[in-house]
DRENBAKOL-848543 format. One line per field, with one value per residue (C-alpha): x, y, z. Coordinates in nm, 2 decimals. Example, Ala and Ser with C-alpha at 12.3 -4.5 7.8 and 13.67 -1.06 7.14 Angstrom:
px	[1.23	1.37];
py	[-0.45	-0.11];
pz	[0.78	0.71];
REM end
This chain:
px	[10.91	10.90	10.84	10.88	11.09	11.43	11.47	11.69	12.01	12.02	12.27	12.48	12.74	13.06	13.42	13.61	13.45	13.30	12.94	12.87	12.53	12.35	12.21	11.84	11.85	12.09	11.92	11.74	12.08	12.05	12.29	12.46	12.49	12.74	12.93	12.98	12.71	12.70	12.89	12.59	12.41	12.06	12.11	12.25	11.94	11.72	11.90	11.86	11.49	11.42	11.60	11.42	11.09	11.17	11.24	10.89	11.00	10.80	11.01	10.96	11.19	11.20	11.25	11.43	11.52	11.23	11.45	11.33	10.98	11.15	11.11	10.75	10.87	11.08	11.43	11.53	11.81	12.14	12.49	12.64	12.38	12.45	12.82	12.77	12.54	12.80	13.09	12.90	12.77	12.40	12.23	11.86	11.87	11.55	11.42	11.10	10.90	10.85	10.52	10.50	10.26	10.33	10.28	10.31	10.28	10.11	9.88	10.01	10.23	10.08	9.83	9.82	10.01	9.84	9.87	9.68	9.82	9.74	9.93	10.23	10.27	10.42	10.79	10.80	10.57	10.81	11.08	10.87	10.83	11.18	11.05	11.27	11.24	10.98	10.77	10.80	10.67	10.38	10.30	10.31	10.07	9.83	9.83	9.77	9.47	9.33	9.37	9.20	8.90	8.87	8.94	9.07	9.36	9.33	9.46	9.63	9.30	9.24	9.58	9.52	9.19	9.35	9.62	9.36	9.16	9.47	9.56	9.22	9.07	9.29	9.51	9.33	9.36	9.73	9.81	9.75	10.04	10.28	10.13	10.21	10.29	10.10	10.43	10.51	10.16	10.20	10.54	10.40	10.12	10.37	10.56	10.23	10.18	10.53	10.45	10.13	10.34	10.56	10.26	10.27	9.89	9.83	10.00	9.77	9.42	9.23	9.21	9.54	9.80	9.75	10.10	9.97	9.93	10.31	10.36	10.19	10.27	10.13	9.95	10.28	10.43	10.66	10.69	10.53	10.77	10.61	10.78	10.74	10.78	11.00	11.10	10.90	10.92	11.30	11.28	11.17	11.45	11.32	10.98	11.13	11.36	11.11	10.83	11.05	11.15	10.79	10.73	11.01	10.89	10.53	10.67	10.85	10.55	10.29	10.48	10.51	10.84	10.96	11.23	11.51	11.36	11.49	11.41	11.30	10.94	11.01	11.31	11.32	11.56	11.63	11.78	11.96	12.00	12.23	11.93	11.79	12.11	12.15	11.79	11.65	11.67	11.90	11.63	11.54	11.90	11.96	11.69	11.76	12.03	11.77	11.52	11.77	11.90	11.56	11.35	11.55	11.38	11.05	11.20	11.26	11.58	11.68	11.93	12.07	12.18	12.41	12.74	12.98	12.98	13.09	12.73	12.60	12.68	12.91	12.64	12.42	12.70	12.79	12.45	12.48	12.62	12.58	12.77	12.82	13.07	13.09	13.36	13.46	13.68	13.97	14.03	14.04	14.17	13.80	13.75	14.06	13.94	13.60	13.78	13.98	13.67	13.50	13.79	13.80	13.44	13.53	13.70	14.03	14.11	14.49	14.46	14.42	14.44	14.08	14.16	14.32	14.05	13.77	13.91	13.98	13.63	13.46	13.09	12.89	13.16	13.16	13.34	13.11	13.11	12.80	12.72	12.78	12.56	12.71	12.66	13.02	13.12	13.30	13.63	13.57	13.55	13.57	13.25	13.10	12.73	12.47	12.24	11.87	11.60	11.37	11.42	11.71	11.54	11.19	10.85	10.67	10.34	10.12	10.31	10.28	9.91	9.86	10.04	9.82	9.50	9.57	9.69	9.54	9.49	9.30	9.02	9.14	9.32	9.24	8.95	9.00	8.72	8.69	8.50	8.42	8.73	8.88	8.81	8.44	8.40	8.56	8.36	8.04	8.14	8.20	7.86	7.69	7.87	7.76	7.40	7.42	7.56	7.28	7.02	7.17	7.25	7.55	7.87	8.01	8.34	8.67	8.77	8.71	8.45	8.57	8.40	8.21	8.39	8.22	7.98	8.14	7.84	7.89	8.27	8.37	8.58	8.93	8.99	9.26	9.59	9.69	9.98	10.18	10.11	9.91	9.82	9.54	9.29	9.21	8.84	8.89	8.82	8.81	8.50	8.50	8.30	8.56	8.84	8.64	8.60	8.97	9.08	8.84	8.98	9.33	9.23	8.93	8.96	9.06	9.28	9.55	9.52	9.57	9.87	10.03	9.97	10.20	10.47	10.78	11.01	10.80	10.79	11.17	11.21	10.99	10.73];
py	[-3.35	-3.13	-3.32	-3.66	-3.92	-3.98	-4.30	-4.54	-4.65	-5.01	-5.20	-5.45	-5.54	-5.42	-5.38	-5.42	-5.17	-4.97	-5.04	-5.04	-4.90	-4.87	-4.52	-4.56	-4.25	-4.44	-4.78	-4.72	-4.71	-5.09	-5.35	-5.69	-5.98	-6.23	-6.53	-6.91	-7.15	-7.18	-6.85	-6.66	-6.49	-6.60	-6.48	-6.15	-6.11	-6.19	-5.93	-5.66	-5.75	-5.71	-5.38	-5.23	-5.35	-5.19	-4.87	-4.88	-5.00	-5.28	-5.57	-5.82	-6.13	-6.47	-6.77	-7.02	-7.27	-7.21	-7.08	-6.72	-6.82	-6.79	-6.42	-6.47	-6.62	-6.48	-6.62	-6.83	-6.77	-6.91	-6.88	-6.79	-6.52	-6.37	-6.37	-6.19	-5.93	-5.86	-5.84	-5.60	-5.40	-5.41	-5.25	-5.28	-5.64	-5.84	-6.15	-6.08	-6.18	-5.95	-5.89	-6.13	-6.22	-6.54	-6.56	-6.86	-6.87	-7.21	-7.11	-7.38	-7.21	-6.87	-6.64	-6.71	-6.46	-6.39	-6.16	-6.14	-6.22	-5.86	-5.71	-5.94	-5.83	-5.99	-5.93	-6.10	-6.37	-6.43	-6.47	-6.71	-6.92	-6.88	-6.77	-6.67	-6.34	-6.45	-6.62	-6.31	-6.10	-6.33	-6.27	-5.90	-5.93	-6.13	-5.87	-5.59	-5.78	-5.85	-5.48	-5.36	-5.60	-5.52	-5.88	-5.92	-6.17	-6.29	-6.65	-6.91	-7.04	-6.68	-6.69	-7.04	-6.93	-6.63	-6.85	-7.10	-6.82	-6.67	-7.01	-7.09	-6.76	-6.47	-6.45	-6.14	-5.96	-6.06	-5.95	-5.59	-5.63	-5.81	-6.16	-6.46	-6.82	-7.12	-7.28	-7.00	-7.02	-7.40	-7.35	-7.10	-7.34	-7.62	-7.38	-7.30	-7.66	-7.67	-7.37	-7.53	-7.84	-7.61	-7.46	-7.13	-7.16	-7.10	-6.76	-6.62	-6.54	-6.32	-6.16	-6.01	-5.89	-5.53	-5.39	-5.19	-5.52	-5.56	-5.21	-5.17	-5.14	-5.31	-5.13	-5.05	-4.89	-5.17	-5.25	-5.58	-5.84	-6.02	-6.36	-6.54	-6.91	-7.02	-7.37	-7.52	-7.23	-7.25	-7.59	-7.39	-7.13	-6.95	-6.91	-6.79	-6.53	-6.39	-6.38	-6.16	-5.95	-5.89	-5.79	-5.53	-5.39	-5.36	-5.17	-4.93	-4.88	-4.82	-4.62	-4.24	-4.06	-3.95	-3.70	-3.76	-3.94	-4.04	-4.41	-4.63	-4.69	-5.06	-5.29	-5.60	-5.89	-6.10	-6.43	-6.67	-6.36	-6.54	-6.72	-6.39	-6.33	-6.69	-6.76	-6.43	-6.38	-6.11	-5.84	-5.86	-5.86	-5.54	-5.37	-5.49	-5.23	-4.96	-5.09	-5.11	-4.76	-4.60	-4.77	-4.61	-4.28	-4.45	-4.51	-4.89	-5.05	-5.38	-5.61	-5.90	-6.21	-6.45	-6.64	-6.41	-6.06	-6.21	-6.36	-6.01	-5.82	-5.52	-5.28	-5.39	-5.44	-5.07	-4.97	-5.16	-4.91	-5.11	-5.44	-5.72	-5.99	-6.32	-6.57	-6.71	-7.02	-7.02	-7.38	-7.35	-7.08	-6.99	-6.95	-6.73	-6.51	-6.47	-6.37	-6.11	-5.97	-5.95	-5.76	-5.51	-5.41	-5.26	-4.93	-5.04	-5.02	-4.97	-5.17	-5.51	-5.68	-5.73	-6.02	-6.21	-6.13	-6.27	-6.62	-6.60	-6.48	-6.70	-6.78	-6.48	-6.23	-6.01	-5.74	-5.43	-5.11	-4.88	-4.54	-4.24	-3.93	-3.79	-4.11	-4.21	-4.57	-4.61	-4.80	-5.17	-5.30	-5.65	-5.68	-5.93	-5.94	-5.88	-6.17	-6.17	-6.11	-6.37	-6.74	-6.88	-7.17	-7.24	-7.25	-7.58	-7.64	-7.55	-7.22	-7.12	-7.20	-6.98	-6.69	-6.74	-6.75	-6.41	-6.25	-5.91	-6.03	-6.35	-6.41	-6.15	-6.37	-6.72	-6.77	-6.72	-6.62	-6.64	-6.36	-6.32	-6.26	-6.37	-6.74	-6.69	-6.42	-6.63	-6.93	-6.73	-6.61	-6.97	-7.07	-6.79	-6.90	-7.26	-7.14	-6.93	-7.22	-7.45	-7.19	-7.13	-6.77	-6.59	-6.67	-6.40	-6.24	-6.36	-6.04	-5.97	-5.71	-5.46	-5.50	-5.20	-4.99	-4.96	-4.67	-4.37	-4.33	-4.68	-4.69	-4.67	-4.38	-4.48	-4.42	-4.16	-4.32	-4.27	-4.04	-4.33	-4.70	-4.77	-5.08	-5.29	-5.36	-5.72	-5.66	-5.48	-5.78	-5.74	-5.92	-6.10	-5.82	-5.56	-5.77	-5.79	-5.42	-5.35	-5.61	-5.46	-5.11	-5.24	-5.44	-5.26	-4.93	-4.79	-4.98	-4.72	-4.77	-5.15	-5.11	-4.87	-5.12	-5.38	-5.30	-5.10	-5.34	-5.34	-4.96	-4.94	-5.16	-4.92	-5.18];
pz	[-8.24	-7.93	-7.61	-7.76	-7.57	-7.73	-7.92	-7.73	-7.92	-8.03	-7.82	-8.02	-7.75	-7.60	-7.72	-7.39	-7.15	-7.43	-7.54	-7.91	-8.03	-8.36	-8.41	-8.48	-8.71	-8.93	-8.92	-9.25	-9.42	-9.42	-9.29	-9.31	-9.07	-9.19	-9.06	-9.10	-8.98	-8.60	-8.52	-8.38	-8.67	-8.56	-8.20	-8.33	-8.55	-8.25	-8.03	-8.30	-8.36	-7.98	-7.96	-8.26	-8.11	-7.78	-7.96	-8.12	-8.46	-8.63	-8.76	-9.04	-9.05	-9.20	-8.97	-9.18	-8.90	-8.66	-8.38	-8.40	-8.28	-7.93	-7.96	-7.84	-7.50	-7.22	-7.18	-6.89	-6.63	-6.74	-6.60	-6.94	-6.99	-6.65	-6.72	-7.05	-6.90	-6.64	-6.89	-7.11	-6.82	-6.91	-6.61	-6.71	-6.85	-6.80	-6.96	-7.14	-7.45	-7.75	-7.92	-8.21	-8.50	-8.69	-9.07	-9.30	-9.68	-9.64	-9.36	-9.13	-8.87	-8.89	-9.06	-9.43	-9.66	-9.99	-10.29	-10.61	-10.95	-11.06	-10.76	-10.81	-11.18	-11.48	-11.40	-11.07	-11.19	-11.48	-11.22	-11.02	-11.33	-11.46	-11.80	-12.10	-12.27	-12.53	-12.26	-12.04	-12.33	-12.36	-12.00	-12.04	-12.34	-12.13	-11.85	-12.10	-12.26	-11.92	-11.83	-12.14	-12.09	-11.72	-11.61	-11.26	-11.22	-10.86	-10.85	-11.06	-11.21	-11.35	-11.51	-11.65	-11.79	-11.97	-12.11	-12.24	-12.40	-12.56	-12.70	-12.84	-12.93	-12.84	-13.15	-13.28	-12.95	-12.90	-13.26	-13.15	-12.91	-13.14	-13.12	-12.91	-12.99	-12.87	-12.78	-12.54	-12.38	-12.33	-12.17	-11.92	-11.84	-11.77	-11.54	-11.36	-11.29	-11.13	-10.92	-10.79	-10.70	-10.49	-10.31	-10.50	-10.56	-10.19	-10.21	-10.48	-10.36	-10.12	-9.88	-9.99	-9.73	-9.61	-9.55	-9.25	-9.07	-9.08	-8.93	-8.60	-8.24	-7.93	-7.65	-7.47	-7.78	-7.87	-8.24	-8.33	-8.48	-8.78	-8.82	-9.15	-9.08	-9.37	-9.24	-9.53	-9.77	-9.77	-9.95	-10.25	-10.26	-10.57	-10.42	-10.09	-10.26	-10.49	-10.23	-10.00	-10.30	-10.38	-10.02	-10.04	-10.36	-10.23	-9.93	-10.16	-10.38	-10.11	-9.85	-9.88	-9.87	-9.53	-9.43	-9.19	-8.89	-8.55	-8.62	-8.91	-9.00	-9.04	-9.04	-9.26	-9.21	-9.51	-9.39	-9.63	-9.85	-10.09	-10.23	-10.37	-10.57	-10.67	-10.77	-10.90	-11.28	-11.43	-11.49	-11.12	-11.00	-11.20	-11.00	-10.65	-10.61	-10.70	-10.46	-10.18	-10.25	-10.28	-10.01	-9.73	-9.83	-9.73	-9.38	-9.43	-9.33	-9.49	-9.32	-9.52	-9.33	-9.51	-9.46	-9.64	-9.78	-10.11	-10.13	-10.20	-10.52	-10.48	-10.60	-10.31	-10.06	-10.10	-9.98	-9.65	-9.39	-9.07	-9.06	-8.81	-8.92	-8.72	-8.77	-9.11	-9.16	-9.41	-9.49	-9.87	-10.11	-10.18	-9.80	-9.77	-10.05	-9.87	-9.55	-9.74	-9.91	-9.57	-9.41	-9.69	-9.64	-9.30	-9.21	-9.07	-8.70	-8.63	-8.30	-8.48	-8.81	-8.94	-9.17	-8.89	-8.64	-8.86	-8.84	-8.46	-8.34	-8.09	-8.10	-8.00	-8.10	-8.40	-8.59	-8.59	-8.79	-8.78	-8.93	-8.70	-8.68	-9.00	-9.19	-9.19	-9.10	-8.77	-8.74	-8.70	-8.34	-8.20	-8.00	-7.76	-7.87	-7.61	-7.50	-7.61	-7.35	-7.52	-7.55	-7.75	-7.94	-8.08	-7.92	-7.90	-8.08	-7.78	-7.72	-8.09	-8.09	-7.79	-7.96	-8.27	-8.05	-7.90	-8.22	-8.30	-8.66	-8.57	-8.82	-9.06	-9.31	-9.19	-9.43	-9.80	-10.05	-10.42	-10.60	-10.97	-11.17	-11.50	-11.46	-11.38	-11.65	-11.92	-11.81	-11.85	-12.19	-12.30	-12.17	-12.36	-12.68	-12.63	-12.58	-12.89	-13.09	-12.97	-13.06	-13.40	-13.33	-13.49	-13.30	-13.07	-13.16	-13.03	-12.85	-12.49	-12.41	-12.16	-11.82	-11.70	-11.44	-11.10	-11.07	-10.91	-10.69	-10.55	-10.53	-10.17	-10.07	-9.95	-9.58	-9.50	-9.41	-9.04	-8.96	-8.81	-8.75	-8.44	-8.24	-8.38	-8.09	-8.05	-8.09	-8.42	-8.65	-9.03	-9.17	-9.50	-9.65	-9.53	-9.67	-10.00	-10.02	-9.95	-10.21	-10.46	-10.41	-10.47	-10.78	-10.95	-11.13	-11.46	-11.70	-11.64	-11.26	-11.29	-11.51	-11.27	-10.99	-11.15	-10.90	-10.86	-11.04	-11.35	-11.37	-11.32	-11.62	-11.82	-11.89];
REM end
């Protein structure tokens, strides 16, 4: 764009006297941060998040250990930091906080994160519940019947109500879709109880997350860093992995295509990435590669953070163009194999042996290869990683509370609401039948009547999408009624519309 300020390159560190940068125009080609525990992966993630934010790029990351909350506070003077700044030659280094918004699936350490059952869709839900093929088919049948009847599936009680109806009365409706067994329904219900025990019931509800709230800038033009507190969520690795996979798929589904840009629209850091590939069921794993490959056309960069490149399937690893490898230890044959695999993922540098260098790296050093302006990987360099400007270490409770109090999203998601959906509609149907039976009237049929679609004259017109994400003023609060309207627009509509809204992964499977 003519007259626009150039996007500053993302400083990673220095190889000797040469600074090493990540080209923002290539940042949506995804990346990998790998290394053994304690070698500096978290600090490297922190440095990159700061740099992207400074370049005006919003960032979403999962904070597994709680350390990344320090992004919200300025760093403190330290002799080692001063030494590193001097060695790298950073002339404009300053200690400062980054704009941060905290999120928490459980609503304890940040704004609550919610989605509806309908938006989540049957495929990811089957992954959540670890269902087999027959049970997954039952879930698809349930969603189709709910679509045909115009029943909204918002939370787990809606899903339970539909399952109970299918078990008791829905055989005729299910028969049109191949039929379902009561054993499969009971198995799904048992899995739902397990999901509730893990806290999954808190995730499903309203107001549902608006992706635009992950993609805004502050008043100075810096990209806001959305930190998902995963210190508790990580104890349920399947829930953690599939939640982040849902978020990625939602980004792909909702964001429009963009051409070549000078920087990403959003950067997403997936910490403990091995959990996705260890815990996700096979149908999802087969589609992760497609999501990673296709989402970059939406201007989104995904960076996986894990211990070894061998944690990531080859099909996905081949899509990660920007790589930072911290030290690996080779104490066992398995470790030695992992080191060899890591070395082979880099473009060789004739100056040193990559395989030997991986085991000799000090804390805070890394082997780095990034994509150049033509999209080709650069030869690997041994780099001293730059220090972060924000605090290394977590905020205390009072500091976190202060950040939440001044959040631009304060009050938008903190109070949940429960509107009429499948649970209430099926309960009303049961009451009508009970009243008919008491009055001796003929019993109603066992099929679900289609709910009337909203009147076109009353349906709110969707607001035009902004050309680019903008800062959310602090006085721009979303009332409960506004949240209700937005959730309604996402959930209510024609049967076809709701079926399309089942998510990218379901459509990729051709369901």
